[in-house]
N, C-alpha and C positions, 0 to 999 in steps of 0.2 A: 548718773552716769558721765558727765562730760558731754563734748562737740557732738552730733549724732555724724557718720559715718556714712560718707558715700557711698553707695554700691558701686564696685569694679566690674569694669565690664566683661562680662564671659566668665565669672565666677562660677561657674559649671565646673565640674569635673573634668581638669583638662589633663589628657594623658602626656601631652607634650611635659609636662609642667613634671611628673612624676618617671617620667623614661627614662633609667637609671641613676635618679635620685635616690644616696643614702637614706635609708629610711630605719630607726628605731623604736619598736614596741615595744613598751614593756605591758607585762600580762600577757602574750602572745598566746600561753597554751589553756587561756580563758576562752570564754564561751562570743564574746566579742572581740578579744584578738585575735581569733582563730581565723574568724569573718574576713577581717582587716588585713589580714597578712595576705590570704588568699587575693583580695581584690588590687591590692598594691603590688601583688605580683604579677596580677595579670593587666595591671598597667606600667609593667617594665621595670619599676622600683625594686632598687636591691635592698632587701628588708632583713635586719635584724631582730633578736627579742633577746629578751630577759625578762626571764620568769620560775615560779617555782614548776615541779613536775606537771600534769597535766591532773584538775583538781576534782575530776570525774573517771569514772571508768564505766559502759566509754565515756568518750569524749569528741566533740565536734575535730580537733587538734590530730589526734590522730584517725578517725574515721575520716575524715576527708585528707591526711597523712597533707600534713601542712608542713611538716619540717621540712621535706622535701624540697620545698618552694622558697627556705630562709636561705640567704647566701653564709649565717650566721646565729647560732643560736646557743644562750647562756640559760642554764637551768641555777637559779641562784633566791638569795633573800634581797628585795628592796633594801631591806633594813642594814644589810652587808658593805657597808659602804665601798669599799677597797675590792672588792668583787664588781661592786655597782659601774665605779670609776673603770675599771679595768676593762670592762665590756664596751663601755662607751667609747673610751682610747683606741680601744681595737676597730669598732664601725667608725668613728669620726664623722656619726650623722648631721646630715643637715635638717631634716626635720623628725622630731621628737613626738610620740604617742605615748602617753603613758594612762596606763590602762590596768594596772596592774592595782588589786584592792582585796580587802575582805570585805565581799561585798553583798552578803547574806543579813539583812535584819537580823531574823531569831538567831542568830549567831553573836551579832553584835550584845545582844544582853548575858547571852550565855559567857562571852569571855570578852569585857570592855576595855581590858587592856590592850590585845591582840589588835581589837579594830582598830584602837586609835593608834597604836605605833605602827598598823601597816599603811595606817589612811593617811595618817598626818606628818608623823616622821617617818614616813619611807615617801614620800611626796618632796619633804623638806630633801631627803636624801637625792633622790630625781633629780630635782632643780640643782642642787649643787655639784651632780655630777656633768650639767650640760653646764653650767658656769664655768666649768674647765675649759671649754674646748669653743674655740674660734671658728667652726665651720658650723654654728647652729644657725637657720634662717627662720625657723616656726620650733613652738610647741605650744601642743594643746593638752591639756589635763584634764581628766575625764573625773566629774566630780558625781552629781545626781541630781536629779530634781526634790530629791528628801532632805538638800540642804538648810531650804529655805522654814524662818522659826513660826509666820502667822501660819495657820491651818482652819481656815472660814470656810475655806471651800472657792475663795478667788480665783480665779487663776495668775499664776505667781509671774510678777516681772522679774527684768536681771536686776532691778533697784532696789528690790525689796529684801527684808531684813532678814539674817541668816540666820540660823538657830537648828532647830530640830530639838524634836524628844525622843528619839534614841540615841545611842551611843552612837551605831551606826550614821544618822543624819547628822549629829552633831561633828563626828570625825567629817566628814564631807564640808560640814562648815570649815572647820579649821585648814582644810585645806586648800578652800578658796581663800582666806583669810591670807596661808602662806603665801600662794600665788599672787594676789593683791601687794603683799609687803614686797615678794621678790623684783615684781616689775616694775612700783612705786618709788624702791630704793635706785633703781638702773641696775642691778645685778644681773638681770634678763629683761632685756626690756620686749622680747617678743612671746610671751605667752599667754595662751590664751584656755580659761576655763569653757566644758560643754557640759550644759547641766541637761541629760536627756530624761524620756520619760519611759515607765515599765516596757521593757524591752523583750519580743517572744521573735521566735525563730528557727527553723530546724538544728538540733544537736546539741540543745540545752540540755544537758542533765544534772544540775545540782537538784540540791535535796531542797525542802520544805520552798518550791517554786513552783507557781500554779501549772502551768504548762506541762515543765518535766512530772510531776507530779502526777497528771492524766495519761500522760502517756507511758508511765511503769502502771499505775493502775489498770487501764486498757489491756495492757500486757501478760498482766497479773491476774485477770476478772476478777478486780476488788474495785470496791467502791474506792473515791477518794473525797476526805472529806475537807468542806472550806472552810478554812481559818476563818474568814471575816468578808462572808458574802455579798454586803453592804457596802463594802468600801469601793469608793471610785477614784480610779488611778489611769493616768493619760497613757494606753498603752498604743507601742505600733513596732514595726516591724524593726529587725537588726540591723537591714541595708539603710531605714531613714538615719538613726546620727549618724552611722558611719558617714552616709556621704556628706552628711552636718561637715563631721570632724575633717574630713578630707576637704571639701569647700574652706574649713575655718584655717587649715593648716595655709594653704594657700594664698587665701587674702591677707593673712598673718605675716604673710612673708614680701608678700609686695606692698604692704604698709602698716606700720607700727600701729596707727591708731584702732585696727581692729585686733589687737592685742587685749581683751575684757572679757567680761561672761557672757555667755550667749548659750536660749535655752532651746533644745529641740525635741519637739515635742509634736502629737498629730493632730488632726482638728477638732474644734472644741467638741464637738459632735463625737468624736469618739474616745471622750474621755469617758468612759464604761465599769459601771458595776461590777466585781469579781465574777458572782454570779453569772451576768449574762454570758463573758468572755467563756466563764469555764463550760457552760451550756453549749457552744458554740462548738469549741475543742471537745468536747466529748460525745455532741454528736456526730461529728467526722471523725471521731478512732471508736467508735462504740464503747464508750466506756460510763458507768455511771457514779456521779455524785451523790456526796448529801452532806449537809451544815452540821460543822461542829458546832457545840455549847456554848463558846465563846473561845476568842481567839488566847492564846497562850500569855500575850503579852500585849502592851497599848503600841495600838497604830494608828494613823491620822485616817479620820471618818472621810476624807473627801480629798485628793490633790488632782490638781489641773495647773497647765503650764500656758502662758502666753508668748506664741512665738514670736510676733509680731512684727520686734525685732530683726529676725534672723531673716523672714520672710522679703522685710525692704530692705535691708543692706546687704545681707551676703547674697540674696539670690535664692535661696533652699525655701521651699514646700515639701511636706509630703507628697509621693508619687504614689501612694496605696492607701484605700480607705481602709479600715478596721476589718472591715468583712475579707479583705483581698490580703493583708496581715495574716490572717486567722489560718485562711485558705491556703498559703504559700506553706505557714508552718508544717501543716496538718498535711499537705501535700509533700512535702520533704519527709516527714515521720513513716508516713505510709508506703512512699516508693520507697525508703532505705530499709524498710522491712520487709520489703519485697525482692531484697536483693541486690538494687539497684546502687550503683557507686556512688558515697557521698560526697567526695571532690566534686564527679558531673554533678551530681544535684548544684553543690553549692554555688558551681563556677554558673551553670546554665541560669540560676536565679539572679546573680551576679550581672551577668549579660541583658536580662529580661527588664531590671530594675534602672541600668541606664539607658536604657531604650526608652524605657519612659522617664526619666529625669530628664533625657534632650529633646523629649516630646513637647 
């Protein structure tokens, strides 16, 4: 990992840093991206986005009317170099968050070529667009906790070997190598990567993902089938890694030594089996669960993240327990189903989270 970084004073999210800041978010129509755009807007940033149309209907992006908060938004494929570069030139961003991705493990087995071109080649396109500009102060590339090669259940550290057994995991490892090469060659010195655990939260409607599957099953009065009930994952609320991304962008803008790889995950005791999380979510939403005969594709049995470095050097740590993360998630879906406004619900949770983080 090289020389150990010294923590920055006040590395917690600083509204003064973000006020008026020009920010580009790729993947702004996705689940994580739409939450990040709302948070950045609430901090006073001028947020531009580049992404495909929302990937689901409904979507958090549409329900929370995130488009109304954007200074500029371009719909396009990150593999379209000319369109992407034009969007970057129009925005002249100071900070870039690259979240656009093919993010579903199952889909990566069905279409590995798409997964590699979006997640690896697409990342190269984003880096190239950033390299064209003189305004860039920091870039944060979101990869995945699944980018690690070893699968023995030991909490993964940032300097562990990269790899991955699925096309999705391998594509994210490729993105890590691309970023490291770009940084080491001097093409873009202030670019960091963020490896987050399994994320839950209100407004996720993706297919073949645990919480959205349970939400749909509850609405349809059907049982949801658990693909791999004993698999252990590092679960966290969506605002946890986003807080890490914001802190990392601030730190990298202040000091290029922070431009490396970082894990963002829950407390070690909150890495839990799928079955445990499913039962908690199903109980809150009045849904039924059942176990599938077997997973249709190979998956890692146990995945854990070591986040000591982010805690020690960025001053970041989870603000919510897994029990709280589940409660915040199920409360959001329940309130939205009763007719409450999705943007108001999301902004209220962002405000509540910010208070917890400052405590």
